[in-house]
C-alpha positions in Angstrom: 0.0 0.0 0.0 1.4 3.4 -1.1 0.8 6.3 1.3 0.7 9.8 -0.2 1.3 13.3 1.2 0.6 16.4 -0.7 2.3 19.8 -0.1 2.8 23.2 -1.6 -0.7 24.6 -1.5 -1.4 28.1 -0.6 -3.0 31.5 -1.4 -1.9 33.2 -4.6 -3.2 35.8 -6.9 -4.6 35.2 -10.4 -1.7 34.8 -12.9 0.7 33.5 -10.3 2.3 30.1 -10.3 2.4 27.3 -7.7 4.1 23.9 -7.5 2.5 21.1 -5.6 4.3 18.0 -4.6 3.2 14.5 -3.7 5.5 12.3 -1.6 4.9 8.6 -1.6 6.0 6.0 0.8 6.6 2.4 -0.3 9.0 0.7 -2.6 6.4 0.1 -5.3 5.7 3.8 -6.2 7.7 3.6 -9.5 5.4 0.8 -10.8 2.2 2.8 -10.9 0.7 5.6 -12.8 -0.2 8.6 -10.7 -2.8 11.4 -11.0 -3.9 14.7 -9.6 -7.5 15.5 -8.9 -9.2 18.5 -7.3 -12.4 19.4 -5.5 -13.8 22.8 -5.3 -16.4 23.8 -2.7 -19.8 22.4 -3.6 -18.5 20.5 -6.6 -17.5 16.9 -7.3 -13.9 15.9 -7.4 -12.5 16.1 -10.9 -9.5 14.9 -12.9 -6.7 17.4 -13.4 -4.0 15.3 -15.0 -2.0 12.0 -14.9 1.4 10.5 -15.6 2.2 6.9 -16.4 4.6 4.8 -14.3 7.6 5.6 -16.5 7.0 9.3 -16.8 5.9 9.1 -20.4 3.0 10.8 -22.1 0.9 12.9 -19.7 -2.8 13.7 -19.8 -4.6 16.7 -18.7 -8.1 18.1 -18.3 -9.0 20.6 -20.9 -9.4 23.3 -18.2 -5.7 23.1 -17.3 -4.1 22.0 -20.5 -1.2 24.3 -21.4 -1.0 25.8 -17.9 -0.3 22.7 -15.7 2.5 20.2 -16.0 2.9 16.9 -14.2 6.3 15.3 -13.6 7.6 12.6 -11.4 10.9 11.4 -10.0 10.9 7.7 -9.3 14.2 7.8 -7.6 12.7 10.2 -5.0 9.2 8.7 -4.9 7.7 12.1 -5.8 5.3 13.6 -8.3 4.9 17.3 -8.9 2.2 19.5 -10.4 3.5 22.8 -11.8 0.6 25.2 -12.1 1.1 28.4 -14.1 -1.3 31.3 -15.0 -3.6 30.3 -12.1 -7.2 31.4 -12.3 -9.7 31.9 -9.5 -11.6 28.8 -10.9 -8.5 26.7 -10.0 -9.3 27.2 -6.3 -9.8 23.7 -4.8 -8.3 21.1 -2.6 -5.8 19.2 -4.7 -5.3 15.4 -4.3 -2.7 13.1 -5.6 -3.6 9.5 -6.2 -2.2 6.1 -7.3 -3.8 4.4 -10.3 -4.4 0.6 -10.0 -2.7 -1.6 -12.6 1.0 -2.2 -12.4 3.1 -0.6 -15.2 0.1 1.2 -16.7 0.9 3.6 -19.5 -2.5 3.9 -21.3 -4.9 6.8 -21.4 -7.7 5.7 -19.1 -7.5 7.7 -16.0 -11.1 7.6 -14.8 -11.3 8.3 -11.1 -12.6 4.9 -10.2 -9.3 3.4 -11.2 -7.4 5.3 -8.5 -7.1 3.4 -5.3 -4.8 5.3 -2.9 -5.3 9.0 -2.1 -3.5 11.7 -0.2 -5.2 14.0 2.3 -5.2 17.0 -0.1 -3.7 20.4 -0.1 -5.7 23.7 -0.4 -5.0 26.0 -3.3 -6.7 29.4 -3.3 -6.4 31.8 -6.2 -7.7 35.3 -5.6 -8.8 37.6 -8.4 
């Protein structure tokens, strides 16, 4: 079982950048695809982006494409989310999660496939 801890959230202004990190425990981190999700007040949790186990092709929600970038370092058991040109609508609690399926590198990142979740980190973007 992989345990996840997010960090890096905070309060920023529109147009600013922020970098979130997800630290994973467990020796099997490098075998699994990972994802970022977010949940705004009063809304359902939604997909932000994902990265396969080997750091290959990444996938993003249309709402963040071109502004957010996911990366991972399997030697350090970490995954990052670089967020640029932040907008007030990016305000949410951001979660990292592990996708089921060892060595997955496909394009199916539906939320139901993610099995382990962090506690979340708050990102607030003021206008």
